[in-house]
C-alpha positions in Angstrom: 7.6 41.3 39.9 10.3 43.6 38.8 13.0 42.1 36.3 16.5 41.9 37.6 18.7 42.9 34.8 22.5 42.1 34.8 23.3 45.6 33.6 22.9 48.1 36.6 21.7 50.8 34.3 18.7 48.8 33.0 17.7 48.0 36.7 17.7 51.7 37.5 15.8 52.5 34.1 13.1 50.0 34.7 12.8 51.0 38.3 12.0 54.7 37.4 14.8 56.3 39.1 15.4 58.8 36.3 11.8 59.9 36.0 10.0 59.0 39.2 12.1 60.5 41.9 12.8 64.2 40.9 14.7 66.1 43.5 11.9 68.7 44.0 9.7 65.9 45.6 10.1 64.2 48.9 10.5 60.3 48.4 7.6 59.5 50.5 5.2 61.9 48.9 2.6 60.3 46.8 1.2 62.0 43.6 -2.5 62.7 43.5 -2.5 63.0 39.7 -2.6 59.3 38.9 -4.0 56.4 41.0 -2.0 53.6 39.7 1.7 52.7 39.4 3.2 53.5 36.1 6.1 51.0 36.7 3.5 48.3 37.1 1.7 49.4 34.0 4.9 49.2 32.0 5.8 45.8 33.5 2.5 44.6 32.5 2.9 45.6 29.0 6.5 44.3 28.7 5.6 41.0 30.3 7.5 38.3 28.3 8.5 40.8 25.6 11.5 42.5 27.3 13.8 41.5 24.6 11.5 43.1 22.0 11.6 46.3 23.9 15.3 46.2 24.2 15.7 45.7 20.5 13.3 48.5 19.7 15.4 50.9 22.2 18.5 49.9 20.5 17.1 50.4 17.0 15.6 53.8 18.0 18.8 55.0 19.5 20.9 54.1 16.5 18.6 55.9 14.2 18.4 59.0 16.6 22.3 58.9 16.9 22.4 59.2 13.0 20.0 62.0 12.9 22.1 63.8 15.6 25.4 63.3 13.7 23.7 64.7 10.5 22.4 67.7 12.3 25.8 68.3 13.8 27.6 68.0 10.5 25.2 70.5 9.0 25.6 72.9 12.1 29.3 72.7 11.6 29.2 73.2 7.9 26.9 76.3 8.4 29.1 77.7 11.1 32.4 77.3 9.2 30.9 79.0 6.2 29.3 81.7 8.2 25.8 80.9 7.3 24.4 81.5 10.8 23.8 85.3 11.3 24.8 87.0 14.5 27.7 84.6 15.2 
């Protein structure tokens, strides 16, 4: 059973639209690489712990965003001070 999240993006995320249906494959083509549903495996692991997963993703995203902001500040500083050769 698939969860029905009130936020449409989460429904798409959990249904695998971003990773399962690349444009280079026909929708009805089945992969021969794996013999199980990755969606069902994920749902099985998350069963009853969806809120923990969401909390983890939010925490990871915040930490990653801080890292990106720091990297951007370092890049801008290096660029303005002409510390990047070839530019």
